[in-house]
N, C-alpha and C positions, 0 to 999 in steps of 0.2 A: 704922278699917279698913273697906275696901270689900268687901262680900260679893258674889261672882259665882258663877253656876251654869253648868256646862258639860254638854252632852249627848254621851254616848258612844253614838251611834245605831248599833245593830247590825242587819245584814240578812244572813242566812245566814253566810258566812265573811268578811264585810267590815265595815269601820267607816267612817263618814262623817267626813271632815275638811273644813273650810272655810278659804278663803283670805281674809285681811283685805283690806278695800278700800284703794284708793289714797288717800293723804292721812290715813289713820288712824294711830294709834300702832302701830308695828311693821307698817307696810303690807306687804302681800303675803306675810307669814308665815302659816303654817298653824296651825289651832287646832281644838279641839272647840267647835262653835258653842254660843252661849248668851249670857248677859249679866247685867247688874246686876239685883238684886232691887229692885222698886218697894216703896213703903211698904205695910206689911201684906200682903206677898206671900210665900208660902213658896218655897223653891228649886224645888220641883216645878212650882208654878204659873208661876214665872218661865220655866222651861224650855219649858213648853207654849206660852206666849205668844211668847217669843223665837224659837223654831224656826218657828212659824207666820209671824212677821213677817220673819225672815231668809231662810227657805227654802221657805215655803208647804207645809210638811209638818205632819202631825198625829202626835205621838209620845205615848208613855206612859212616864214615868219608872218604873223597876222597883226600883232600889236604889242607895244611895250606893256609889260605887266607891273614891274617894280624895278626901281633902281636902288641899289644897296651900296653904301660906302662902308668899307671895312678896313681896319688897320691891323695887319698881321705884324709880327715882330720884324720881319725883313722887308715888308712892302705894304703900300697903301693901294687898295684897289677900288674901282668903281665897277660894280657888277650890274649889267643891264640885262634883265630877264624878260624874254619875249614869249608870249603865247605863240605856239607853232602848230601847224597842221602837218600830219604825216601824209606825204604824197605817194611814196613808193619805198618798199624795202621791208624785210622782216627784221633786219638788224643783225649785227655780228660784232662782238666785242673786240675791235681791232686795236684801238688805243685806249682801252679801259679794261679793268679786270673782269667786269660783269655788268649787266644791265637788267632791269626788271620793269614790268608794267605793274603799277600799284594803284589800288583804289584809295580814295580819300581817307578811309578808316585805317589804312595800313601805313600811311605816311609817318606816323610817330614811331614805328617799329625800327627805324634805321638811324644810324649816327651820321650826321651830315657835316660837310665842311662848314666852318663858322660863318662864312658869307652867305651860305644857302639857307641857314636857319630861319631868317626873316621871311624868305620866300615860302618856305614850307608852312610857316605859321599863317601867312596870308591865305595860302591855298586851302588850308584846313578849315578856314572860316569863311570861305568864298563859295557861294552856291551857284555862281554863274557858269563854272566850268566843270566841276566834279560833283556828282550827286551821290 
């Protein structure tokens, strides 16, 4: 099973979503950015590294939000989603096609990767983070 970490980056009343690159698996679908853990790397360390590489942002993982196990045709993944705080950076789509800051009401307007759908649903019904 492949372990992947995803960052739910919050800023005021919005959350950041990223669009997958052309040619990637599930190209142009939206997701919470992140990636695979490298050897001897914690999920929090992976998130800090991946968000810097993908978006040129510095984040701080705050807490685990949801764990999702999803079986794709070619792989089985465990997606660990963390609530994260933005510390520095405006963002730049380096290893993604695009990114957006969206309000809770806008979350349903995008087509997400299959593993991210459960996280989106939880966020839409959660009043702790997005108002």
